[in-house]
C-alpha positions in Angstrom: 0.0 0.0 0.0 1.5 3.3 -1.1 1.4 6.5 1.0 0.5 9.8 -0.7 3.2 12.5 -0.6 2.1 15.8 0.9 3.8 19.1 -0.2 4.3 21.8 2.4 2.3 24.9 1.8 5.1 27.4 2.4 7.6 25.7 0.2 9.2 28.0 -2.4 9.3 27.0 -6.1 12.3 24.8 -6.7 13.4 26.3 -10.0 13.5 29.8 -11.6 12.8 33.2 -10.2 10.6 33.4 -7.1 7.0 34.1 -8.0 6.9 37.4 -6.0 10.0 38.7 -7.9 8.7 38.0 -11.4 6.2 40.9 -11.6 8.9 43.2 -10.3 11.4 42.0 -12.8 8.9 42.4 -15.7 8.0 45.9 -14.5 11.7 46.9 -14.4 12.1 45.6 -18.0 9.1 47.5 -19.1 10.4 50.7 -17.6 13.7 50.3 -19.4 11.9 49.5 -22.6 10.1 52.9 -22.4 13.3 54.8 -21.5 15.6 53.1 -24.0 14.4 55.0 -27.1 14.9 58.3 -25.4 18.3 57.4 -24.1 19.3 56.1 -27.6 18.0 59.3 -29.2 20.0 61.5 -26.7 23.2 59.5 -27.3 22.9 59.6 -31.1 21.8 63.2 -31.6 23.4 64.9 -28.6 26.1 62.7 -27.0 27.9 61.7 -30.2 28.0 65.3 -31.7 29.2 66.7 -28.4 32.0 64.2 -28.1 32.9 64.6 -31.8 33.1 68.3 -31.4 35.4 68.1 -28.4 37.7 65.7 -30.3 37.7 67.9 -33.3 38.9 70.9 -31.2 42.2 68.9 -30.7 42.6 68.0 -34.3 44.0 69.6 -37.5 40.7 69.3 -39.3 40.6 70.7 -42.8 38.4 70.2 -46.0 41.0 67.6 -47.1 40.0 65.5 -44.1 36.6 64.8 -45.7 38.3 63.0 -48.6 41.3 61.4 -46.8 39.9 60.9 -43.4 43.2 62.2 -41.9 42.8 64.6 -39.0 46.1 64.5 -36.9 46.0 65.6 -33.3 47.6 69.0 -32.7 47.1 69.2 -28.9 46.0 72.7 -27.7 47.1 74.5 -30.9 43.5 75.3 -31.8 42.7 76.5 -28.3 45.7 78.8 -28.0 45.1 80.2 -31.5 41.5 81.0 -30.7 42.3 82.6 -27.3 45.1 84.7 -28.7 42.7 86.0 -31.4 41.5 89.5 -30.4 38.2 88.8 -32.2 37.4 86.0 -29.7 37.4 88.5 -26.8 35.2 90.9 -28.7 32.8 88.1 -29.7 32.6 87.0 -26.0 31.8 90.5 -24.8 29.2 91.0 -27.5 27.6 87.7 -26.6 27.3 88.7 -23.0 25.9 92.2 -23.8 23.5 90.8 -26.4 22.2 88.1 -24.1 21.8 90.3 -21.0 20.2 93.1 -23.0 17.8 90.8 -24.8 16.8 88.9 -21.7 16.2 92.1 -19.7 14.1 93.8 -22.5 12.1 90.7 -23.3 11.3 89.9 -19.7 10.3 93.5 -18.7 8.2 94.0 -21.7 6.7 90.5 -21.5 5.8 90.9 -17.8 4.3 94.4 -18.4 2.1 93.0 -21.2 1.2 89.9 -19.1 0.0 92.1 -16.2 -1.9 94.4 -18.7 -3.8 91.5 -20.3 -4.9 90.1 -16.9 -7.5 92.9 -17.0 -10.8 92.3 -18.8 -11.5 94.6 -21.7 -12.9 94.2 -25.3 -10.7 92.5 -27.8 -8.4 91.2 -25.1 -8.0 87.8 -26.7 -7.6 89.2 -30.2 -4.8 91.5 -29.2 -3.0 88.7 -27.3 -3.2 86.6 -30.5 -1.8 89.4 -32.6 1.1 89.9 -30.3 2.1 86.2 -30.8 2.8 86.9 -34.5 6.5 87.9 -34.1 7.1 84.6 -32.2 5.5 82.5 -35.0 7.4 84.1 -37.9 10.7 82.3 -38.7 13.7 84.2 -37.4 15.4 84.5 -40.7 12.2 86.1 -42.2 12.1 88.5 -39.2 15.7 89.4 -39.7 15.2 90.1 -43.5 12.1 92.2 -42.8 13.8 94.3 -40.1 16.9 94.8 -42.3 14.6 96.5 -44.8 12.9 98.5 -42.0 16.2 99.7 -40.5 17.9 100.5 -43.8 19.5 103.9 -43.6 18.4 105.2 -47.0 15.2 103.4 -47.8 14.0 102.0 -44.5 10.5 102.7 -43.2 11.8 103.7 -39.7 14.0 106.5 -41.0 11.3 107.7 -43.4 8.9 107.9 -40.4 11.4 109.8 -38.3 12.0 112.2 -41.2 8.3 112.8 -41.5 7.8 113.7 -37.9 10.8 116.1 -38.0 13.4 113.9 -36.3 16.8 112.6 -37.6 15.8 110.3 -40.6 19.3 109.3 -41.5 20.3 107.1 -38.5 22.7 104.3 -39.5 20.9 101.6 -37.5 22.8 98.6 -39.0 25.8 100.3 -40.7 27.3 102.1 -37.7 29.6 100.1 -35.3 28.1 102.1 -32.5 24.5 101.4 -33.4 24.5 97.9 -34.9 24.6 95.8 -31.7 21.9 97.9 -30.1 19.7 97.5 -33.2 20.1 93.7 -33.2 19.3 93.6 -29.5 16.1 95.6 -30.1 15.0 93.3 -32.9 15.6 90.2 -30.7 13.6 91.8 -27.9 10.7 92.3 -30.3 10.9 88.6 -31.3 11.1 87.3 -27.7 8.4 89.4 -26.1 5.5 87.1 -27.1 7.2 84.0 -25.5 7.8 85.8 -22.2 4.3 87.3 -22.2 2.6 83.9 -22.8 4.5 82.1 -20.0 4.2 84.9 -17.5 0.5 85.4 -18.3 -0.1 81.7 -17.6 1.8 82.1 -14.3 -0.3 85.1 -13.3 -3.5 83.0 -13.7 -2.3 80.7 -11.0 -1.8 83.5 -8.4 -4.6 83.1 -5.8 -7.0 86.0 -5.8 -7.2 85.8 -2.0 -3.6 87.2 -1.8 -4.6 90.3 -3.7 -7.7 90.7 -1.6 -5.7 90.5 1.6 -3.2 93.0 0.3 -6.1 95.4 -0.6 -7.5 95.0 2.9 -4.1 95.9 4.4 -4.0 99.1 2.3 -1.1 98.0 0.1 -0.5 100.1 -3.0 -0.5 98.6 -6.5 3.3 98.7 -6.6 3.6 97.2 -3.1 1.2 94.4 -4.1 3.1 93.7 -7.2 6.4 93.6 -5.4 5.2 91.6 -2.3 2.6 89.3 -3.9 3.0 88.9 -7.6 6.7 88.6 -8.0 7.3 86.1 -5.1 4.5 83.9 -6.4 5.8 84.1 -10.0 9.4 83.2 -9.0 9.4 79.6 -10.3 7.8 80.8 -13.6 10.3 83.6 -13.9 13.2 81.1 -13.4 11.9 79.0 -16.2 11.5 82.0 -18.6 15.0 83.3 -17.9 16.6 79.9 -18.3 14.9 79.1 -21.6 15.5 82.6 -22.8 19.2 82.4 -22.0 19.5 79.0 -23.8 17.9 80.3 -26.9 19.6 83.8 -26.9 23.2 82.9 -26.2 23.5 80.8 -29.3 21.5 82.9 -31.8 23.0 82.9 -35.3 20.4 83.2 -38.0 19.0 86.6 -36.8 22.5 88.2 -36.7 23.5 86.8 -40.1 20.3 88.1 -41.6 20.6 91.6 -40.1 24.4 92.4 -40.2 26.3 89.2 -40.9 28.5 90.0 -37.9 29.4 93.5 -39.1 30.0 96.3 -39.5 33.7 96.0 -38.4 32.8 92.9 -36.3 30.5 95.1 -34.1 27.9 92.3 -33.9 30.2 89.3 -33.9 29.1 86.8 -31.2 30.3 83.4 -30.3 27.6 81.9 -32.5 28.6 83.9 -35.6 32.3 83.3 -34.8 31.7 79.6 -34.8 30.0 79.9 -38.2 32.8 82.1 -39.6 35.6 79.8 -38.5 34.0 76.6 -39.7 32.2 77.5 -42.9 33.9 80.7 -44.1 37.5 80.2 -43.1 37.1 76.4 -43.2 39.1 76.2 -39.9 36.9 73.4 -38.3 39.2 73.0 -35.3 38.9 76.7 -34.4 35.1 76.5 -34.9 34.9 73.5 -32.6 36.8 75.4 -29.9 34.4 78.4 -30.0 31.5 75.9 -30.0 32.8 74.2 -27.0 33.2 77.5 -25.1 29.5 78.2 -26.0 28.5 74.8 -24.6 30.6 75.3 -21.5 28.9 78.7 -20.8 25.4 77.1 -21.2 26.4 74.2 -18.9 27.6 76.5 -16.2 24.4 78.4 -16.4 22.4 75.2 -16.2 24.3 74.1 -13.1 23.5 77.4 -11.3 19.8 77.0 -12.4 19.6 73.5 -11.0 21.3 74.4 -7.8 18.9 77.4 -7.3 15.9 75.2 -7.9 17.2 72.7 -5.4 17.7 75.4 -2.8 14.2 76.8 -3.4 12.8 73.2 -3.1 14.3 72.8 0.4 
C-alpha cells in the first residue's frame, strides 16, 4: 500500500525566479523598454556630436579630411590660436551684452504685457493673439524684414522719423556704435511674445485671495506687485529666464540676416564666430573650440539654475 506525498504549503518553487519577484522583474524591464528609445536618441543626436566636437577641437581638421579621413591631433594649438585672437574677446563680450540686453528687455516688456492682459477689456483675446505673430514668424524672415525697415536710406523707420521732424538718417545697421543695439532691439521684439505667454499663464495661478488680503491691508499697487505677484511668480520667472538664456546665447540666424556679424565685427558673437571659423575660413578646429566654449557657458548656467531650484525646493 502506497502512502501519498504531501507538499508543504510554504515551500518555495524549486526552480527559476521566485513568484513574487517575477512581476517586479517584468516591471523593471518594461520601464527600461520605455526609457531606452529616449536614451538612444540622446546618445545619437546629442552625445555623439558633443564628443565629436570636443575631439575635433584637438585635431587639425581641414576640408582635405573629408576626402582622406586624416585629422592628426595637434594638442592645444586650436585652443591657443582662438584665445590669442582679439576677435574672440570681442565676440565673447558682444555675446554677454547681447544676451543680457535681450533677456532684460524681453522679460520686462513681456511681464508688463502679461499684467496688462490680466484685466478684462474688449478684444483682449484678439490683441493677445496678434502679439504672438513675431514669435511665430521664422527668425530669418524677421531678420530680413527688419533689415529692410532699418535700412539707412530706404527704411521705413528712418522715413517715419524724417516725416515727424526727427533725424531720418540714422545708420541703424551700418554704424559700429548702433548695430549691436539695433540687433538687441530686434531680438527683444521677437522674444516678447514668449515671455508674455509664459508669464501670463503664471499670473493666472496666483490666488485671488492674496490680492484681496493686500487690498484690505491698504497696500498700493506697486507694493502688491512687489510683495505678492513677484514672489509667487518666482518659479515661472526662473523657467522663462533659463529658456530665454539658452535660446539667446547661441543665436546665429538673426544676426546673419541683419548684419552678418558686421560692421567691423561690431555684432560678432560666439555663435557667428563659430560659423565664420567653420564655414567661411574652413578652420573646423577653431570653430569647434568656440562651439565648446559656448557649450561650457550654457552648462555653467544650467548648473546654477539646478542648484537654485534645489535650494528653493528645500
